[in-house]
N, C-alpha and C positions, 0 to 999 in steps of 0.2 A: 158408155162403154159396158160390155158384158163382163161379169167376173171372169178371172183368168183361168178358170177350170172348165174343161170341155163337157160340162154336165148341164142339164136343163136347169135354168134358174128356178130356185124355189119361189113360193108366193112372196109378194112384197114385204109383208110384216116379218116373215121369217128371215128374209134377206136383211132387213133392217137390224134385226137382233143379231144376226151373224156379224154385221159390219161393226155393231157396237161392242162386241167382245174383242177387243184388240190387245196386243202386247207390245211393249216398247222395245225397239231395236236400237242398235247404235245410233247415235245422233247423225242424221242425215238430212240433206237437202236445205240446211239453213241458208237463207239468202237467195234461194232459187225461186223460180216462178211457181206459186202455188197451183196455177192452172195445169201445170205439167209435171211437177216433181213432188215426191213425198217429203214432207218436212216434219221433223221430230224435235221437240224441245224438252230436255230433261229438267223439268221444273223442280223436282225434289227427289234427291238420291240419298238413301240411307247410309250411315257411316260404315256399316258392314254389309257385305253382299256375298254370302257364302255360295250362292247359286243364282245363275241368270238363265232366263228362258232360252231354250234351243228348240229347233224344229223337232216336232214329235212329242214335245211336252204338253201336258194338260195344265190349263191355267184357269184360275178363278180371278175375275177382276170386276171392279165397278167402273162406270164411265158415264159421262154426259156428252151427248152428241148435238152439235149445233150447226146451223148454216152460216154463210158468210155474213148475213145481216144480223146474226145473234140469235135468230129464232131457234128454239130448242125443239128438235124433232123426236129425240128419244133419250132415256136415262134409265140405267139399271136401278138407281136409287128409288125411282118411282115404284118399282115392283118389289122393293125391299129384299132383293136377291141379287147376288153376283151373277155375271155371265160366265158360263162354264164351257170350255171348248178346247179341242186339241189345236195346237199351232203348227202351221206348215202342212196341213193335210187338206187344204182346199175347203175347209169348213167356214172360212171367213172371206170377206172381200180381200183382194190382194194387198191393198195398202195396210190393212190391220195385220194380216199375216206377217208383213215385213216389220211393221212398227213395234210388234210385241217382242221380237227376237232381242235378247240381250238385257231384258228388263229384270230388275230385282224386286222381290217382295218388298212392299211399302214404297216402292218407287212411283213417282207421279210424272206422267208425260203428257205434254200437249202435242197432239198429232194432227197435221193438216194433210188430207188425202185429196189428190187431184181426181177429177171425174174418171179419168182412164183407169185408175186403181180402185174405183169405187163402183158407181152405178151408171156411169157413162152418160150417153145421150138419151137413154130410156128413163133413168131415174126410177122412183117408186111412186106410183100413182097416189096422189093425195097426201104423200108424205114428203118425199124428196123431189124437187124439180129436176128436169133433165140438165145434164152438164153441170152439176152442183159440186163445188168444193166443200168437203165435209171437215169439220173440226171436232176432235174428240179429246176430252179431258179424262185421262185414264189413270186409275190407281190399282196396281197389282196386289192381290192379297194371298195368292196361293199358286204353288208350282209343284208338279210331281210328274213322274214318268212311269209307265207301266213296267219298267224294269227296276224300278226302285225297291229297296229293301228297308227294313227297320234300321234307323240310324241311332246309335248310341254314343253319347259323349259323356264320359265320367269326369266331373270337375272336382269331386273330392272323394278320397278313399281313405278310410282309417288305417293307421299304421299296422294294427292287428286285425286279421281277417281269418279267423279259425274256421269259418264256414260260409258257403255261398249258396244262393238259392238254386234249387234243383226242381225238376218236374215232380209234381205232387206235394210240394212243400206248401205250408200255409204261411202267408206273409201278412204284415201290417205295415202300411205305408202311408205317408202324406203325399199329396201332389198338388200341383197347379196345372190345369189343363188350358192350353191356349191354342189358337190357330197360328199359322205361320206368320201372320201379321202382328201377332202379340195380343190379340183380343182374347180376354179371359172368358171361357165358357163354363168352367167349373173349378172348384177348389175344396179339398177336404179340410184345408186350414180354416176356411170360412165356417165350415160346419163344426170345427173343433172336435173332429172325430176321424180317426184313421180309416182308410179303406182296407177291409179285411177279406182275403180271398185265398183260394187255392190257386197254384200256378201250374200251367200246362195241361189242365184237364178241361178246357173249354169254358171256364167260368168268366174269362176275360175276352176282349177282342184279341184276335190272333197276334197283332203287333205288340200288345202289352204282355201277353203270354211269353213272347220271345224276348222282349226288352228287359224284363225283370230277371231272366235267368243270369246266374253268375254274380249277382249283387251281394255285397256284404252288408251286415247291419251297420248303420251309420253312413253308408255310402250314399252320395248324391249324383245322380246322373239326369241327363236330358234324353228322353226317348222320343224320336220323331217318327210318326207312323203314317204311311201313305194311306189314302182312303180305302183301297181295295184290301188292306189289312186292318181296317177300322170299321166305319159304318157305311162305306160304300156309296152307291148312287143315291140312296134314300135318306142318308143321314140317320139321326135317332129319333126324328119326328118332333123334336123339342128344341134343343139348343144348338145341335150340330147339323149344319146343312149338308146336303149331299155333295159327295166328291171332295170333302174337306180333308186336307192333311191335318194331323193332330200333333201337338208338341206337349209332352208330359215332363214336368219338372218334378223328379221323384227323390224323396229321401226314405230309405228303408229303415223302419224302426224295430222290426221283430221278424223272427223266422223260426219256424219249427216244422216237424213232420209228425203226423199222427202216430208214427211207429216209435217216435223218440221215447226214451226213458230219461230219468235224471241223469245229470252229469256231475261229477264231484271233482273238484280240484283241491288237493291238500296243500295249503299254503305254508302253515307253520305246524309241525308235529313235535311235541316235546320229546326230548331224548328218552326220558323215563316215562313209560306209559304202563302202569301196573294193572290198569283196568280199562276196558273199553265198553261203551254203553250198549245195552241190549234192550229188546222189547220189554216194556214194563218198567224201565227205569224212569226216574223223574229227573229232568234236566233244567238247569238254569243256564241261559246263554244270552249274549248280546248279538244283535244283528243289524245290518243295513239291508233293507230290501229295495232293489231297484228294478227297472225294466231293462230289457237288453240294450236300449240306447243310452243307458246310465241315469234316466230319470228316477229320482228317489221317490218312493211312495210310502215308506215307513222306516222307522229307526227306533230301536229300544234305547239307544244312546240318548236320543232327544227327550225321552221320558225319564232318563236317569234311573232306569230300572230294568233288570233282566226280564226276559221272557221265561216264564216258568211252566213247565208242561210234562205230562207223561208222553213217552214216545211209543209208537207201535200199537196204539190203542184207539186211534182215530180222533184224538184230541186236536190234532193239527192236520193240514192238507196232506194228502197221501205222499206228495213228493218229499215234504219235510219229514214225515214219519219215516220214510225210507233213508233220506239223506243224513239224518242224525244218528242212525245206527253205526256202531263201531268207532265212535269218536273218543278222544282221550281228553282228560281235564286239561285245559289250557290250549287245546288245539284250535287252530283257525282253519277254516275251509270254506270254499265257495261251492254252493249247491245251486245248480241251474235246473229249474222245474218247468217243464212244458205245461201249457195251459190244461190239458186233460188230467194232469196230476196236480193242478193248482186250483184256480178259480173258474176254469171252464170258459164257455162262450159268454156267460153273463158278466164275469168279472165281479168285483166287490169294492164299494167305496170309490177310492180314486185309482183302483186297479182296472184297466180296460178289459173288456171281454177278450178272450183268445190270446191273453198276454203271457209270454214267457217271463218267468220271474227269476231273479238273481238274488240269492241270499249270501251275504259275507257274514259268516257266523264265528263267534268266539265262545267257546265252551268254558263256562265258569266252574260249574260243578254238576255232579249228578250222583244220585243214590237210588237204592231200591227200597220199598217199603218193608221188605224182609230183612234189611241190614240191621245189625247190631252194632254196638260200640267196638271199634278196633283199637287195641292197645299194643303198642310196640315199646318194649323197654330198651332204651338206648344206653343206659349205664346202671349197673347195680353194684353197690359197694361189697367188699369181701364179706362183711358181717351184715347179713340181711335176713336175720331170723325173726325180728319183730315186725309183723306185717299189719297194716291198717285193717280195721274192721268197723262195723257199725258201732257208733257211740264214740269212737276216738275223735279227739280234737286235733286238727291237722293245721299246720301253717306251711304254705307252699308258694312258690313263684310260678308264673306262667306267662307265656305269649299266646294270645288267641288270634287266630287268623282264618280266612276263608281258604277253600281248597286251591284257589288260584294265587295264593300267597299274600292277599291283601290283609294287612295287619288291622286287627279290630281293637285290641286292648293288650296291655302289658303291665304286670305289677313291677317288673324291673324298671320301667320307665317312670312308675309312680314312686318307686323307692320304698315300697312296703309290701309285706306278704299278704296273701289272701287267706283268711282264717275261717274254718268251718268245722262243724260237728258232723261227721260222716253218717249218712243214713237218716238224717232228720229233715230232708227237703230243703236244705239251705243252698243247694246248687241244682242245676238241671239234672234230670235223672241220668243222662249219659255221663256227666261228669262225676256224679256219685258212683256210677258203676266203674269208671275209669280210675277212680282213686283207691278202689279196693285192693287189698293184699300188696300194698306198696310199703317199701321200707324207707327209713330216713336216708337221705343222700341219693336215693334212686332218681333217675331222669327217664321220663317216658313221653311218648307222643300218643295222644288220645284223639281219635277221629270219631265225631258224634254226628250221626244223621239227624235231620231236622225233627223227626218224630220223638227223638230222645233229647232234643235241644230246645229251640225256641219255636218250633213248629212253622206253620204257614204264616203266622202274623209277624214273626221275628220281634225285634225290639226297635221301636221307632227311632230313626236317626243313628242306630248303632249296628244292629244285626239284620240283614235282609231277610225277608220271609222265605222259608223253605231252604235255608242255607245249611250246608254241611260245614261244621266247625272243626277246626284243628287246634288243639292245645298241646304246647310243648311245656311239660311240667317238671319241676324239681321239688321234691318233698324236703322240707328243712327241719320240721319238728313234728313229733307225734306224742300226744299225751293220751295214755290209755283211758278209754272211757269205762263206765261202770256196767255191771251186768245188765242185760235188757230188762226194762221195767223199773229200774232204780235211778233216782236222782241224788241219793245220798246213801253212803254205806259206812259201817264202822270198820276201822282197821284193826280192831282188837276185840276183846270181850266187852259186852255191853254190861254196864252197871246194873245190878238188880234193883237199885233204888233210883232209877233213871228219872221218874217223874219227880221225886223229891229233890233231886239235884237241879232239875230245871226250875222248880218252883222255889226259888230263893227265899221269898218272904214267908213261905210256908202257910199261905192262906187257903191252899187246896185248889187254887185257880192259877193256870199259866196263861199270861197274856202274850201277845205277839212279840213285844219287846223282849221279855224274858226268854221266849223260845228262840228268837233270832240271836240274841247274845250268846246263848248257850251253844247253839249249832256252830256259830263262827268260831267260838273258843275251841271246840273240838277239832275243827278244820285247822286252826292255827297251830295246835299242838300235835297234829298228825294223827289224832285218835279217829278222826272221821274224814270223809272225802265227799265233796260235792261233784256232781257230773260236770266235766270240764267243758268250757266253750259256751256256757249259758250264763245268764244274768244271775248271780248268786242270790241277790235279794229276792228275785222273783221265785227262785226254787224254794227258798225258805218260807216265803209267804204261802206258796202252794202247799208246802208240807204242813204248815200250821192250819190252813183252811181244811185240809183233809182230816186233821185231828179234831178240829172244832166241829163236831158232827151235828150239833143243834144250831150252829151258826150264831151263837150269842157273843162271839168275840173273845171267848175264853175257853180253855181246855181243862176239863176236870180229870180226876184219876180214873173215873169210870169210862171216860171217852178215850183216854190215851191207850194206844196199842202199838206194838211193834208189828213190822210187816209179817213175820211168820206167825203171828197171832190172829191174822184175818185171812179170809178167803181171797180177797182182792184189794190191794192197796199199793200205792206207789212209793211211800216214804217210810223210813224208820223200820 
C-alpha cells in the first residue's frame, strides 16, 4: 500500500527512515489481525509522564525495525543517532504517525504495523518485501513543539530573597544538564567549578538567558529549553545532538552587577559611640567571611586572633577599606563586597573568581597612630593638692581591659596594690603618663593606644598585639620622691665631720659595711631619706661604689665628697 499522503513517495531508503521514526499512541489493536490492524504494546511506561506526544509535536526517538521472521531491516542505534521528525504531518508512514501519539519520554512501545499502514504491496526494493507486516521497538527520548517556551520549575526558594537576577547581572551557578530522557550531557559539579556569566546580553543560549531571570541566591530550579532556544538543528557539534530539548537543574550561588557598590547592614550598634573610624585608623576586628550562598571561606575566630590593619590606605581589599569606615567600637556589621571591589575575576585561595563576599564583622578596637593617652578623672577628693610627679612612689589599684570590655587583669582580684616609682620605666609609657598629676583617692580612666602600651607584639597569652588598653585606676598611696638626680638626701644640716662619723674605727678607710650601717641609721632616725620604691641595699651599694673612685673596696677621706662638691654625682 502507498503512504497515506497524496505526495510522491520518497526514495526507498528515505521511506525506510521515515517509517522507523515512530511515536507511541494509545494502546490500540491488541488481539487484532496484524495483517490488517495497527497493534501497540506499551512495554515500559515511566512513573511520571508530564507530557505526551500530540500531532504537530517534534520527536526524537530510537527504534529497531524487524520483519515478521525476525530479520532486522533498520535501526537508529546502528547510526548512533535518534530519528527526528514531526508527528502527524505526513512525514512518516501512517502506522508510525498513529503509533507515536500519546507516547511519553522514556516510554518503550512495541508497534506492529500492517502493510496498508506501511509500504503496502510495493514494499521497498531490497529492504522490505511487498505486503510486509513491520515490527518496531520504539523508545521515545524527546518531545517539543514549535509553540513551546522555556519552562521553569522552582523546587526550592530561600526564605529571604533580597535580590533577584536581572538583565546584565553577573551570576555564578552550578548545574546538571540533561536531555529529556535524563541522559547527562554536562555538569559543572563534575568540574567542581561554577559556571560564571552575564545574563541577558547574549553570552548564553536564549533559553538560559530567560530561565535565569528572577532567581534568588540559593534558589534551585529546573529550566527546560526547547531546541530552537538552545542549539537548534545542528546541536553544539560535540555532546548535544541537533533538535534536542535541554533540561538544566540549576542552583544559583552568586549574583552581582558591575555597577554594584558595597552594601552595609548595621546589625548591632552600641548605644554609646564616642568615636567612629576614619581613614588612617588602625582597626582590630573579628570576622566570618562567606560567599553569598553561605559557604565559609575564612574566619578570624578560627585562628583565635583578630585581624589587625590600617583602613583607607590599601592594606585590605577596596570593599573592606570602604566598609570599615565609620564603625564604632563594639559594632557588628555585615559588609557585602562585589567582586570588582574584592578579589576580582581571579579570586584568591579558596575564594572563587568573580565571587561576591560577605563579611560579618565585630569591631574590637581602633586607634590612630597620632593618638595620645586619654585621661578621664571620674572622682577627685576635696583635698587634691598633692599631685604625683616623676620619682614619687605610688600604690594603686586597677582593672585593665580591652576597648570591647574584655578584662585582662585586676589588682582588686589579686587583693594587692600595684606599686611603682613614677617616671622610671616600671610601667608602659602610656601608664606612666596616665598616672601623672594624680592625687591620693582620685579615680580615673586611662586609655592607652598600643604605641604607648605593648605595641604590635602585645604580651603573649595576656595582651593582644596592637591592642588599645583601658585602665580604671584608684590611687591609694603616694610617697614623695627625691629631687631629680638624687637617690639619697639629708633632711637637715650635714655634719662637718661626716667622713669621721662614718669611719667608726678611725682607720681612715670606710668599708661598705660601715657605709651601709651609717646610711641606714640616718634614715631610721629621720636625718636622711632614700629614694622610695627602690631596693635600699642596692641604692646604698651604688652610693658606696660612686665614692670608691679607685675601686679598691674602701673609701678614703680624699675620695669622699658630697654632691654639691662635684660637678656630676648621684649621691650624698
